[in-house]
N, CA, C, O and the ligand as a Tripos MOL2 file, in Angstrom:
@<TRIPOS>MOLECULE
protein
  297   295    75     0     0
PROTEIN
NO_CHARGES

@<TRIPOS>ATOM
      1 N           0.8380   -1.2140    0.0000 N.3       1 MET1
      2 CA          0.0000    0.0000    0.0000 C.3       1 MET1
      3 C           0.8670    1.2570    0.0000 C.2       1 MET1
      4 O           0.4820    2.2920   -0.5440 O.2       1 MET1
      5 N           2.0340    1.1530    0.6130 N.am      2 ASN2
      6 CA          2.9240    2.3040    0.6770 C.3       2 ASN2
      7 C           3.4700    2.6540   -0.6970 C.2       2 ASN2
      8 O           3.6070    3.8310   -1.0280 O.2       2 ASN2
      9 N           3.7810    1.6480   -1.4940 N.am      3 THR3
     10 CA          4.3860    1.8910   -2.7890 C.3       3 THR3
     11 C           3.4050    1.6870   -3.9290 C.2       3 THR3
     12 O           3.5720    2.2740   -4.9980 O.2       3 THR3
     13 N           2.3700    0.8530   -3.7170 N.am      4 SER4
     14 CA          1.4440    0.5460   -4.7900 C.3       4 SER4
     15 C           0.4800    1.6970   -5.0640 C.2       4 SER4
     16 O          -0.0680    1.8010   -6.1620 O.2       4 SER4
     17 N           0.2700    2.5700   -4.0570 N.am      5 LYS5
     18 CA         -0.6550    3.7020   -4.1810 C.3       5 LYS5
     19 C          -2.0910    3.2570   -4.4020 C.2       5 LYS5
     20 O          -2.9160    4.0120   -4.9160 O.2       5 LYS5
     21 N          -2.3820    2.0150   -4.0050 N.am      6 LYS6
     22 CA         -3.7510    1.5200   -4.1040 C.3       6 LYS6
     23 C          -4.1280    0.7990   -2.8320 C.2       6 LYS6
     24 O          -3.3010    0.1310   -2.2100 O.2       6 LYS6
     25 N          -5.3930    0.9410   -2.4470 N.am      7 CYS7
     26 CA         -5.8610    0.2600   -1.2550 C.3       7 CYS7
     27 C          -6.0010   -1.2360   -1.5290 C.2       7 CYS7
     28 O          -6.6400   -1.6120   -2.5120 O.2       7 CYS7
     29 N          -5.4170   -2.1100   -0.6800 N.am      8 PRO8
     30 CA         -5.5130   -3.5530   -0.8940 C.3       8 PRO8
     31 C          -6.9020   -4.1040   -0.5840 C.2       8 PRO8
     32 O          -7.2100   -5.2380   -0.9520 O.2       8 PRO8
     33 N          -7.7390   -3.3230    0.0820 N.am      9 LYS9
     34 CA         -9.0780   -3.7870    0.4580 C.3       9 LYS9
     35 C         -10.1270   -3.4530   -0.5960 C.2       9 LYS9
     36 O         -10.9180   -4.3110   -0.9870 O.2       9 LYS9
     37 N         -10.1320   -2.2070   -1.0520 N.am     10 CYS10
     38 CA        -11.1830   -1.7970   -1.9970 C.3      10 CYS10
     39 C         -10.6210   -1.3780   -3.3500 C.2      10 CYS10
     40 O         -11.3760   -1.0270   -4.2570 O.2      10 CYS10
     41 N          -9.2820   -1.4160   -3.4890 N.am     11 ASP11
     42 CA         -8.6200   -1.1770   -4.7690 C.3      11 ASP11
     43 C          -8.7570    0.2550   -5.2810 C.2      11 ASP11
     44 O          -8.5280    0.5080   -6.4640 O.2      11 ASP11
     45 N          -9.1230    1.1800   -4.4230 N.am     12 CYS12
     46 CA         -9.2010    2.5740   -4.8500 C.3      12 CYS12
     47 C          -7.8410    3.2390   -4.6530 C.2      12 CYS12
     48 O          -6.9510    2.6670   -4.0230 O.2      12 CYS12
     49 N          -7.6850    4.4320   -5.1850 N.am     13 SER13
     50 CA         -6.3900    5.1100   -5.0800 C.3      13 SER13
     51 C          -6.4790    6.3960   -4.2580 C.2      13 SER13
     52 O          -5.6030    7.2550   -4.3500 O.2      13 SER13
     53 N          -7.5300    6.5250   -3.4630 N.am     14 HIS14
     54 CA         -7.6930    7.7210   -2.6320 C.3      14 HIS14
     55 C          -6.9920    7.5370   -1.2950 C.2      14 HIS14
     56 O          -7.6410    7.3660   -0.2630 O.2      14 HIS14
     57 N          -5.6780    7.5730   -1.3180 N.am     15 LEU15
     58 CA         -4.8920    7.3430   -0.1070 C.3      15 LEU15
     59 C          -4.3110    8.6500    0.3980 C.2      15 LEU15
     60 O          -3.7790    9.4500   -0.3710 O.2      15 LEU15
     61 N          -4.4210    8.8520    1.6960 N.am     16 GLU16
     62 CA         -3.8350   10.0390    2.3160 C.3      16 GLU16
     63 C          -2.7870    9.6040    3.3250 C.2      16 GLU16
     64 O          -3.0090    8.6900    4.1190 O.2      16 GLU16
     65 N          -1.6340   10.2770    3.2800 N.am     17 LYS17
     66 CA         -0.5590    9.9570    4.2080 C.3      17 LYS17
     67 C          -0.5460   10.9680    5.3480 C.2      17 LYS17
     68 O          -0.5690   12.1770    5.1190 O.2      17 LYS17
     69 N          -0.5080   10.4630    6.5750 N.am     18 PHE18
     70 CA         -0.4250   11.3130    7.7460 C.3      18 PHE18
     71 C           0.9090   11.0430    8.4340 C.2      18 PHE18
     72 O           1.1230    9.9840    9.0240 O.2      18 PHE18
     73 N           1.7880   12.0160    8.3450 N.am     19 SER19
     74 CA          3.1280   11.8190    8.8960 C.3      19 SER19
     75 C           3.1100   11.7870   10.4180 C.2      19 SER19
     76 O           2.4820   12.6290   11.0590 O.2      19 SER19
     77 N           3.7930   10.8220   10.9790 N.am     20 GLY20
     78 CA          3.8670   10.7170   12.4330 C.3      20 GLY20
     79 C           4.7160   11.7970   13.0620 C.2      20 GLY20
     80 O           4.6900   11.9880   14.2780 O.2      20 GLY20
     81 N           5.4770   12.5120   12.2310 N.am     21 SER21
     82 CA          6.3570   13.5370   12.7850 C.3      21 SER21
     83 C           5.6180   14.8420   13.0370 C.2      21 SER21
     84 O           6.1220   15.7210   13.7370 O.2      21 SER21
     85 N           4.4180   14.9710   12.4660 N.am     22 LYS22
     86 CA          3.6350   16.1820   12.6890 C.3      22 LYS22
     87 C           2.8710   16.0680   14.0020 C.2      22 LYS22
     88 O           2.1220   15.1160   14.2210 O.2      22 LYS22
     89 N           3.0710   17.0430   14.8610 N.am     23 SER23
     90 CA          2.4770   16.9600   16.1830 C.3      23 SER23
     91 C           1.1020   17.6300   16.2430 C.2      23 SER23
     92 O           0.4790   17.6810   17.3040 O.2      23 SER23
     93 N           0.6280   18.1480   15.0950 N.am     24 SER24
     94 CA         -0.6750   18.8010   15.1000 C.3      24 SER24
     95 C          -1.7770   17.7930   15.4160 C.2      24 SER24
     96 O          -1.6960   16.6340   15.0100 O.2      24 SER24
     97 N          -2.7770   18.2220   16.1220 N.am     25 HIS25
     98 CA         -3.9250   17.3970   16.5200 C.3      25 HIS25
     99 C          -3.5130   16.2240   17.4140 C.2      25 HIS25
    100 O          -4.2960   15.2970   17.6210 O.2      25 HIS25
    101 N          -2.3200   16.2610   17.9270 N.am     26 GLY26
    102 CA         -1.8820   15.1920   18.8250 C.3      26 GLY26
    103 C          -1.7660   13.8480   18.1460 C.2      26 GLY26
    104 O          -1.8670   12.8120   18.8010 O.2      26 GLY26
    105 N          -1.5510   13.8470   16.8250 N.am     27 SER27
    106 CA         -1.5280   12.5880   16.0860 C.3      27 SER27
    107 C          -0.1210   12.0290   15.9560 C.2      27 SER27
    108 O           0.1200   11.1420   15.1370 O.2      27 SER27
    109 N           0.7900   12.5280   16.7370 N.am     28 ARG28
    110 CA          2.1700   12.0670   16.6950 C.3      28 ARG28
    111 C           2.2310   10.5670   16.9850 C.2      28 ARG28
    112 O           1.6470   10.0820   17.9540 O.2      28 ARG28
    113 N           2.9360    9.8600   16.1410 N.am     29 SER29
    114 CA          2.9860    8.4090   16.2690 C.3      29 SER29
    115 C           4.4190    7.9160   16.1320 C.2      29 SER29
    116 O           5.1120    8.2800   15.1830 O.2      29 SER29
    117 N           4.8630    7.0990   17.0620 N.am     30 PHE30
    118 CA          6.2370    6.6120   16.9890 C.3      30 PHE30
    119 C           6.4100    5.3490   17.8270 C.2      30 PHE30
    120 O           5.5710    5.0140   18.6640 O.2      30 PHE30
    121 N           7.5120    4.6640   17.5800 N.am     31 ILE31
    122 CA          7.9210    3.5200   18.3820 C.3      31 ILE31
    123 C           9.0900    3.9710   19.2470 C.2      31 ILE31
    124 O          10.1270    4.3800   18.7250 O.2      31 ILE31
    125 N           8.9310    3.9000   20.5530 N.am     32 ARG32
    126 CA         10.0080    4.3310   21.4390 C.3      32 ARG32
    127 C          10.9260    3.1470   21.7450 C.2      32 ARG32
    128 O          10.4690    2.0890   22.1780 O.2      32 ARG32
    129 N          12.2290    3.3430   21.5130 N.am     33 LEU33
    130 CA         13.2090    2.2780   21.7320 C.3      33 LEU33
    131 C          13.9540    2.4740   23.0350 C.2      33 LEU33
    132 O          14.3300    1.5100   23.7030 O.2      33 LEU33
    133 N          14.1620    3.7340   23.3910 N.am     34 SER34
    134 CA         14.7950    4.0600   24.6630 C.3      34 SER34
    135 C          14.3770    5.4740   25.0200 C.2      34 SER34
    136 O          13.5480    6.0750   24.3370 O.2      34 SER34
    137 N          14.9450    5.9990   26.0800 N.am     35 LEU35
    138 CA         14.5340    7.3180   26.5500 C.3      35 LEU35
    139 C          14.6840    8.3890   25.4690 C.2      35 LEU35
    140 O          13.8390    9.2760   25.3450 O.2      35 LEU35
    141 N          15.7760    8.3010   24.6820 N.am     36 PHE36
    142 CA         16.0400    9.3450   23.6930 C.3      36 PHE36
    143 C          15.9620    8.8450   22.2530 C.2      36 PHE36
    144 O          16.1850    9.6070   21.3130 O.2      36 PHE36
    145 N          15.6490    7.5830   22.0900 N.am     37 THR37
    146 CA         15.6050    7.0250   20.7390 C.3      37 THR37
    147 C          14.1960    6.5690   20.3980 C.2      37 THR37
    148 O          13.6180    5.7190   21.0760 O.2      37 THR37
    149 N          13.6540    7.1530   19.3270 N.am     38 PHE38
    150 CA         12.3480    6.6830   18.8620 C.3      38 PHE38
    151 C          12.2640    6.7940   17.3440 C.2      38 PHE38
    152 O          12.9830    7.5790   16.7250 O.2      38 PHE38
    153 N          11.3840    6.0040   16.7620 N.am     39 VAL39
    154 CA         11.2410    5.9380   15.3150 C.3      39 VAL39
    155 C           9.8460    6.4230   14.9370 C.2      39 VAL39
    156 O           8.8460    5.9570   15.4840 O.2      39 VAL39
    157 N           9.7920    7.3650   13.9950 N.am     40 ILE40
    158 CA          8.5200    7.9280   13.5600 C.3      40 ILE40
    159 C           7.7480    6.9100   12.7130 C.2      40 ILE40
    160 O           8.3240    6.2240   11.8700 O.2      40 ILE40
    161 N           6.4480    6.8260   12.9510 N.am     41 VAL41
    162 CA          5.5880    5.9330   12.1760 C.3      41 VAL41
    163 C           4.5580    6.7700   11.4080 C.2      41 VAL41
    164 O           3.7990    7.5380   11.9990 O.2      41 VAL41
    165 N           4.5480    6.6080   10.0910 N.am     42 ASP42
    166 CA          3.5650    7.2960    9.2510 C.3      42 ASP42
    167 C           2.3380    6.4150    9.0490 C.2      42 ASP42
    168 O           2.4470    5.1910    8.9750 O.2      42 ASP42
    169 N           1.1670    7.0500    8.9600 N.am     43 LYS43
    170 CA         -0.0740    6.3160    8.7070 C.3      43 LYS43
    171 C          -0.5800    6.6520    7.3120 C.2      43 LYS43
    172 O          -0.5540    7.8050    6.8810 O.2      43 LYS43
    173 N          -1.0410    5.6160    6.6160 N.am     44 ILE44
    174 CA         -1.6590    5.8140    5.3140 C.3      44 ILE44
    175 C          -3.1020    5.3180    5.4080 C.2      44 ILE44
    176 O          -3.3520    4.1520    5.7120 O.2      44 ILE44
    177 N          -4.0500    6.2290    5.1400 N.am     45 VAL45
    178 CA         -5.4630    5.9130    5.3060 C.3      45 VAL45
    179 C          -6.1680    5.9330    3.9520 C.2      45 VAL45
    180 O          -6.0000    6.8660    3.1680 O.2      45 VAL45
    181 N          -6.9560    4.8940    3.6880 N.am     46 CYS46
    182 CA         -7.8070    4.8580    2.5020 C.3      46 CYS46
    183 C          -9.0300    5.7310    2.7740 C.2      46 CYS46
    184 O          -9.7590    5.5000    3.7380 O.2      46 CYS46
    185 N          -9.2540    6.7360    1.9210 N.am     47 MET47
    186 CA        -10.3410    7.6730    2.1400 C.3      47 MET47
    187 C         -11.6870    7.1040    1.6810 C.2      47 MET47
    188 O         -12.7230    7.7370    1.8830 O.2      47 MET47
    189 N         -11.6800    5.9390    1.0770 N.am     48 ASP48
    190 CA        -12.9390    5.3230    0.6570 C.3      48 ASP48
    191 C         -13.4840    4.3490    1.7010 C.2      48 ASP48
    192 O         -14.6510    4.4340    2.0850 O.2      48 ASP48
    193 N         -12.6290    3.4160    2.1650 N.am     49 CYS49
    194 CA        -13.1310    2.3780    3.0700 C.3      49 CYS49
    195 C         -12.5860    2.5240    4.4930 C.2      49 CYS49
    196 O         -13.0810    1.8770    5.4160 O.2      49 CYS49
    197 N         -11.5550    3.3800    4.6740 N.am     50 GLY50
    198 CA        -11.0310    3.5990    6.0170 C.3      50 GLY50
    199 C          -9.9180    2.6540    6.4190 C.2      50 GLY50
    200 O          -9.4330    2.7120    7.5490 O.2      50 GLY50
    201 N          -9.5100    1.7930    5.5170 N.am     51 HIS51
    202 CA         -8.3950    0.9030    5.8190 C.3      51 HIS51
    203 C          -7.1570    1.7450    6.1380 C.2      51 HIS51
    204 O          -6.8960    2.7480    5.4750 O.2      51 HIS51
    205 N          -6.3940    1.3320    7.1560 N.am     52 CYS52
    206 CA         -5.2590    2.1160    7.6120 C.3      52 CYS52
    207 C          -4.0340    1.2340    7.7710 C.2      52 CYS52
    208 O          -4.1090    0.1360    8.3240 O.2      52 CYS52
    209 N          -2.9110    1.7250    7.2830 N.am     53 GLU53
    210 CA         -1.6520    1.0150    7.4700 C.3      53 GLU53
    211 C          -0.6310    1.9530    8.0920 C.2      53 GLU53
    212 O          -0.6890    3.1690    7.9110 O.2      53 GLU53
    213 N           0.2990    1.3660    8.8240 N.am     54 GLU54
    214 CA          1.3560    2.1560    9.4340 C.3      54 GLU54
    215 C           2.6930    1.7410    8.8480 C.2      54 GLU54
    216 O           2.9710    0.5540    8.6800 O.2      54 GLU54
    217 N           3.5220    2.7410    8.5370 N.am     55 TRP55
    218 CA          4.8000    2.4780    7.8950 C.3      55 TRP55
    219 C           5.9120    3.2210    8.6130 C.2      55 TRP55
    220 O           5.7850    4.4010    8.9380 O.2      55 TRP55
    221 N           6.9910    2.5150    8.8510 N.am     56 VAL56
    222 CA          8.1930    3.1310    9.3990 C.3      56 VAL56
    223 C           9.0200    3.6490    8.2280 C.2      56 VAL56
    224 O           9.1650    2.9620    7.2160 O.2      56 VAL56
    225 N           9.5620    4.8560    8.3610 N.am     57 SER57
    226 CA         10.3700    5.4430    7.2920 C.3      57 SER57
    227 C          11.6410    4.6220    7.0860 C.2      57 SER57
    228 O          12.0720    3.9170    7.9980 O.2      57 SER57
    229 N          12.2570    4.7050    5.8770 N.am     58 PRO58
    230 CA         13.5130    3.9820    5.6200 C.3      58 PRO58
    231 C          14.5850    4.2890    6.6640 C.2      58 PRO58
    232 O          15.3110    3.3950    7.0960 O.2      58 PRO58
    233 N          14.6800    5.5610    7.0680 N.am     59 ARG59
    234 CA         15.6620    5.9460    8.0730 C.3      59 ARG59
    235 C          15.3470    5.2750    9.4160 C.2      59 ARG59
    236 O          16.2440    4.7950   10.1090 O.2      59 ARG59
    237 N          14.0480    5.2530    9.7720 N.am     60 GLY60
    238 CA         13.6420    4.6170   11.0170 C.3      60 GLY60
    239 C          13.8890    3.1230   10.9920 C.2      60 GLY60
    240 O          14.2570    2.5180   12.0000 O.2      60 GLY60
    241 N          13.6780    2.5320    9.8100 N.am     61 LEU61
    242 CA         13.8840    1.0980    9.6470 C.3      61 LEU61
    243 C          15.3460    0.7280    9.8930 C.2      61 LEU61
    244 O          15.6460   -0.3080   10.4860 O.2      61 LEU61
    245 N          16.2450    1.5890    9.4290 N.am     62 THR62
    246 CA         17.6730    1.3710    9.6510 C.3      62 THR62
    247 C          17.9830    1.3370   11.1490 C.2      62 THR62
    248 O          18.7620    0.5060   11.6180 O.2      62 THR62
    249 N          17.3560    2.2580   11.8900 N.am     63 ILE63
    250 CA         17.5580    2.3130   13.3380 C.3      63 ILE63
    251 C          17.0050    1.0470   13.9980 C.2      63 ILE63
    252 O          17.6610    0.4490   14.8510 O.2      63 ILE63
    253 N          15.7920    0.6420   13.5980 N.am     64 LEU64
    254 CA         15.1710   -0.5540   14.1770 C.3      64 LEU64
    255 C          16.0130   -1.8010   13.9300 C.2      64 LEU64
    256 O          16.1950   -2.6330   14.8200 O.2      64 LEU64
    257 N          16.5280   -1.9160   12.6920 N.am     65 ARG65
    258 CA         17.3330   -3.0890   12.3340 C.3      65 ARG65
    259 C          18.6060   -3.1680   13.1670 C.2      65 ARG65
    260 O          18.9880   -4.2400   13.6360 O.2      65 ARG65
    261 N          19.2590   -2.0210   13.3450 N.am     66 SER66
    262 CA         20.5050   -2.0230   14.1140 C.3      66 SER66
    263 C          20.2290   -2.3360   15.5830 C.2      66 SER66
    264 O          21.0200   -3.0090   16.2440 O.2      66 SER66
    265 N          19.0930   -1.8390   16.0850 N.am     67 LYS67
    266 CA         18.7380   -2.0790   17.4850 C.3      67 LYS67
    267 C          18.4130   -3.5520   17.7460 C.2      67 LYS67
    268 O          18.7140   -4.0850   18.8140 O.2      67 LYS67
    269 N          17.7930   -4.2010   16.7560 N.am     68 ARG68
    270 CA         17.3780   -5.5950   16.9110 C.3      68 ARG68
    271 C          18.3740   -6.5790   16.3040 C.2      68 ARG68
    272 O          18.0910   -7.7750   16.2380 O.2      68 ARG68
    273 N          19.5320   -6.0950   15.8610 N.am     69 GLY69
    274 CA         20.5990   -6.9690   15.4130 C.3      69 GLY69
    275 C          20.4190   -7.5720   14.0400 C.2      69 GLY69
    276 O          20.8980   -8.6740   13.7720 O.2      69 GLY69
    277 N          19.7230   -6.8490   13.1590 N.am     70 TYR70
    278 CA         19.5520   -7.3630   11.7960 C.3      70 TYR70
    279 C          20.7030   -6.9690   10.8950 C.2      70 TYR70
    280 O          20.8430   -7.5330    9.8100 O.2      70 TYR70
    281 N          21.5240   -6.0290   11.3000 N.am     71 GLY71
    282 CA         22.6590   -5.6140   10.4900 C.3      71 GLY71
    283 C          22.2510   -4.6530    9.3960 C.2      71 GLY71
    284 O          21.0930   -4.6200    8.9800 O.2      71 GLY71
    285 N          23.2200   -3.8630    8.9310 N.am     72 ALA72
    286 CA         22.9310   -2.8230    7.9490 C.3      72 ALA72
    287 C          22.8540   -3.3590    6.5380 C.2      72 ALA72
    288 O          22.3700   -2.6730    5.6370 O.2      72 ALA72
    289 N          23.3300   -4.5910    6.3320 N.am     73 SER73
    290 CA         23.3870   -5.1150    4.9630 C.3      73 SER73
    291 C          22.0420   -5.6550    4.4920 C.2      73 SER73
    292 O          21.8510   -5.8760    3.2960 O.2      73 SER73
    293 N          21.1010   -5.8720    5.4230 N.am     74 ARG74
    294 CA         19.8180   -6.4200    5.0020 C.3      74 ARG74
    295 C          18.8460   -5.3360    4.5950 C.2      74 ARG74
    296 O          17.7140   -5.6330    4.2130 O.2      74 ARG74
    297 ZN         -9.9980    1.1560    0.7180 Zn       75 ZN75
@<TRIPOS>BOND
     1     1     2 1
     2     2     3 1
     3     3     4 2
     4     3     5 am
     5     5     6 1
     6     6     7 1
     7     7     8 2
     8     7     9 am
     9     9    10 1
    10    10    11 1
    11    11    12 2
    12    11    13 am
    13    13    14 1
    14    14    15 1
    15    15    16 2
    16    15    17 am
    17    17    18 1
    18    18    19 1
    19    19    20 2
    20    19    21 am
    21    21    22 1
    22    22    23 1
    23    23    24 2
    24    23    25 am
    25    25    26 1
    26    26    27 1
    27    27    28 2
    28    27    29 am
    29    29    30 1
    30    30    31 1
    31    31    32 2
    32    31    33 am
    33    33    34 1
    34    34    35 1
    35    35    36 2
    36    35    37 am
    37    37    38 1
    38    38    39 1
    39    39    40 2
    40    39    41 am
    41    41    42 1
    42    42    43 1
    43    43    44 2
    44    43    45 am
    45    45    46 1
    46    46    47 1
    47    47    48 2
    48    47    49 am
    49    49    50 1
    50    50    51 1
    51    51    52 2
    52    51    53 am
    53    53    54 1
    54    54    55 1
    55    55    56 2
    56    55    57 am
    57    57    58 1
    58    58    59 1
    59    59    60 2
    60    59    61 am
    61    61    62 1
    62    62    63 1
    63    63    64 2
    64    63    65 am
    65    65    66 1
    66    66    67 1
    67    67    68 2
    68    67    69 am
    69    69    70 1
    70    70    71 1
    71    71    72 2
    72    71    73 am
    73    73    74 1
    74    74    75 1
    75    75    76 2
    76    75    77 am
    77    77    78 1
    78    78    79 1
    79    79    80 2
    80    79    81 am
    81    81    82 1
    82    82    83 1
    83    83    84 2
    84    83    85 am
    85    85    86 1
    86    86    87 1
    87    87    88 2
    88    87    89 am
    89    89    90 1
    90    90    91 1
    91    91    92 2
    92    91    93 am
    93    93    94 1
    94    94    95 1
    95    95    96 2
    96    95    97 am
    97    97    98 1
    98    98    99 1
    99    99   100 2
   100    99   101 am
   101   101   102 1
   102   102   103 1
   103   103   104 2
   104   103   105 am
   105   105   106 1
   106   106   107 1
   107   107   108 2
   108   107   109 am
   109   109   110 1
   110   110   111 1
   111   111   112 2
   112   111   113 am
   113   113   114 1
   114   114   115 1
   115   115   116 2
   116   115   117 am
   117   117   118 1
   118   118   119 1
   119   119   120 2
   120   119   121 am
   121   121   122 1
   122   122   123 1
   123   123   124 2
   124   123   125 am
   125   125   126 1
   126   126   127 1
   127   127   128 2
   128   127   129 am
   129   129   130 1
   130   130   131 1
   131   131   132 2
   132   131   133 am
   133   133   134 1
   134   134   135 1
   135   135   136 2
   136   135   137 am
   137   137   138 1
   138   138   139 1
   139   139   140 2
   140   139   141 am
   141   141   142 1
   142   142   143 1
   143   143   144 2
   144   143   145 am
   145   145   146 1
   146   146   147 1
   147   147   148 2
   148   147   149 am
   149   149   150 1
   150   150   151 1
   151   151   152 2
   152   151   153 am
   153   153   154 1
   154   154   155 1
   155   155   156 2
   156   155   157 am
   157   157   158 1
   158   158   159 1
   159   159   160 2
   160   159   161 am
   161   161   162 1
   162   162   163 1
   163   163   164 2
   164   163   165 am
   165   165   166 1
   166   166   167 1
   167   167   168 2
   168   167   169 am
   169   169   170 1
   170   170   171 1
   171   171   172 2
   172   171   173 am
   173   173   174 1
   174   174   175 1
   175   175   176 2
   176   175   177 am
   177   177   178 1
   178   178   179 1
   179   179   180 2
   180   179   181 am
   181   181   182 1
   182   182   183 1
   183   183   184 2
   184   183   185 am
   185   185   186 1
   186   186   187 1
   187   187   188 2
   188   187   189 am
   189   189   190 1
   190   190   191 1
   191   191   192 2
   192   191   193 am
   193   193   194 1
   194   194   195 1
   195   195   196 2
   196   195   197 am
   197   197   198 1
   198   198   199 1
   199   199   200 2
   200   199   201 am
   201   201   202 1
   202   202   203 1
   203   203   204 2
   204   203   205 am
   205   205   206 1
   206   206   207 1
   207   207   208 2
   208   207   209 am
   209   209   210 1
   210   210   211 1
   211   211   212 2
   212   211   213 am
   213   213   214 1
   214   214   215 1
   215   215   216 2
   216   215   217 am
   217   217   218 1
   218   218   219 1
   219   219   220 2
   220   219   221 am
   221   221   222 1
   222   222   223 1
   223   223   224 2
   224   223   225 am
   225   225   226 1
   226   226   227 1
   227   227   228 2
   228   227   229 am
   229   229   230 1
   230   230   231 1
   231   231   232 2
   232   231   233 am
   233   233   234 1
   234   234   235 1
   235   235   236 2
   236   235   237 am
   237   237   238 1
   238   238   239 1
   239   239   240 2
   240   239   241 am
   241   241   242 1
   242   242   243 1
   243   243   244 2
   244   243   245 am
   245   245   246 1
   246   246   247 1
   247   247   248 2
   248   247   249 am
   249   249   250 1
   250   250   251 1
   251   251   252 2
   252   251   253 am
   253   253   254 1
   254   254   255 1
   255   255   256 2
   256   255   257 am
   257   257   258 1
   258   258   259 1
   259   259   260 2
   260   259   261 am
   261   261   262 1
   262   262   263 1
   263   263   264 2
   264   263   265 am
   265   265   266 1
   266   266   267 1
   267   267   268 2
   268   267   269 am
   269   269   270 1
   270   270   271 1
   271   271   272 2
   272   271   273 am
   273   273   274 1
   274   274   275 1
   275   275   276 2
   276   275   277 am
   277   277   278 1
   278   278   279 1
   279   279   280 2
   280   279   281 am
   281   281   282 1
   282   282   283 1
   283   283   284 2
   284   283   285 am
   285   285   286 1
   286   286   287 1
   287   287   288 2
   288   287   289 am
   289   289   290 1
   290   290   291 1
   291   291   292 2
   292   291   293 am
   293   293   294 1
   294   294   295 1
   295   295   296 2
@<TRIPOS>SUBSTRUCTURE
     1 MET1         2 RESIDUE 1 A MET
     2 ASN2         6 RESIDUE 1 A ASN
     3 THR3        10 RESIDUE 1 A THR
     4 SER4        14 RESIDUE 1 A SER
     5 LYS5        18 RESIDUE 1 A LYS
     6 LYS6        22 RESIDUE 1 A LYS
     7 CYS7        26 RESIDUE 1 A CYS
     8 PRO8        30 RESIDUE 1 A PRO
     9 LYS9        34 RESIDUE 1 A LYS
    10 CYS10       38 RESIDUE 1 A CYS
    11 ASP11       42 RESIDUE 1 A ASP
    12 CYS12       46 RESIDUE 1 A CYS
    13 SER13       50 RESIDUE 1 A SER
    14 HIS14       54 RESIDUE 1 A HIS
    15 LEU15       58 RESIDUE 1 A LEU
    16 GLU16       62 RESIDUE 1 A GLU
    17 LYS17       66 RESIDUE 1 A LYS
    18 PHE18       70 RESIDUE 1 A PHE
    19 SER19       74 RESIDUE 1 A SER
    20 GLY20       78 RESIDUE 1 A GLY
    21 SER21       82 RESIDUE 1 A SER
    22 LYS22       86 RESIDUE 1 A LYS
    23 SER23       90 RESIDUE 1 A SER
    24 SER24       94 RESIDUE 1 A SER
    25 HIS25       98 RESIDUE 1 A HIS
    26 GLY26      102 RESIDUE 1 A GLY
    27 SER27      106 RESIDUE 1 A SER
    28 ARG28      110 RESIDUE 1 A ARG
    29 SER29      114 RESIDUE 1 A SER
    30 PHE30      118 RESIDUE 1 A PHE
    31 ILE31      122 RESIDUE 1 A ILE
    32 ARG32      126 RESIDUE 1 A ARG
    33 LEU33      130 RESIDUE 1 A LEU
    34 SER34      134 RESIDUE 1 A SER
    35 LEU35      138 RESIDUE 1 A LEU
    36 PHE36      142 RESIDUE 1 A PHE
    37 THR37      146 RESIDUE 1 A THR
    38 PHE38      150 RESIDUE 1 A PHE
    39 VAL39      154 RESIDUE 1 A VAL
    40 ILE40      158 RESIDUE 1 A ILE
    41 VAL41      162 RESIDUE 1 A VAL
    42 ASP42      166 RESIDUE 1 A ASP
    43 LYS43      170 RESIDUE 1 A LYS
    44 ILE44      174 RESIDUE 1 A ILE
    45 VAL45      178 RESIDUE 1 A VAL
    46 CYS46      182 RESIDUE 1 A CYS
    47 MET47      186 RESIDUE 1 A MET
    48 ASP48      190 RESIDUE 1 A ASP
    49 CYS49      194 RESIDUE 1 A CYS
    50 GLY50      198 RESIDUE 1 A GLY
    51 HIS51      202 RESIDUE 1 A HIS
    52 CYS52      206 RESIDUE 1 A CYS
    53 GLU53      210 RESIDUE 1 A GLU
    54 GLU54      214 RESIDUE 1 A GLU
    55 TRP55      218 RESIDUE 1 A TRP
    56 VAL56      222 RESIDUE 1 A VAL
    57 SER57      226 RESIDUE 1 A SER
    58 PRO58      230 RESIDUE 1 A PRO
    59 ARG59      234 RESIDUE 1 A ARG
    60 GLY60      238 RESIDUE 1 A GLY
    61 LEU61      242 RESIDUE 1 A LEU
    62 THR62      246 RESIDUE 1 A THR
    63 ILE63      250 RESIDUE 1 A ILE
    64 LEU64      254 RESIDUE 1 A LEU
    65 ARG65      258 RESIDUE 1 A ARG
    66 SER66      262 RESIDUE 1 A SER
    67 LYS67      266 RESIDUE 1 A LYS
    68 ARG68      270 RESIDUE 1 A ARG
    69 GLY69      274 RESIDUE 1 A GLY
    70 TYR70      278 RESIDUE 1 A TYR
    71 GLY71      282 RESIDUE 1 A GLY
    72 ALA72      286 RESIDUE 1 A ALA
    73 SER73      290 RESIDUE 1 A SER
    74 ARG74      294 RESIDUE 1 A ARG
    75 ZN75       297 GROUP 0 **** ****
C-alpha cells in the first residue's frame, strides 16, 4: 500500500498519508526504543473504506534493524 498507491481492500487510489512527525492534533505516532531514541511511524489511510496502514520510514527502519541486530546489509 505504501508503494502501490492503491488500497488492498477496496482497490481505490484515494490514499492520504499522515506523517507521524507532525504533532498537530496530537496525532504524533512513533515507536520508542529508549529514553532518547524513537522511530517515527507514518499512517496511510484509505479515504474510501477507512483501511489504515502504518509504515516506518527507511531511516527509522535502519535504526530498528541495528537495534534488533539485523545488520545494515539487510
Ligand atoms: Zn480502501
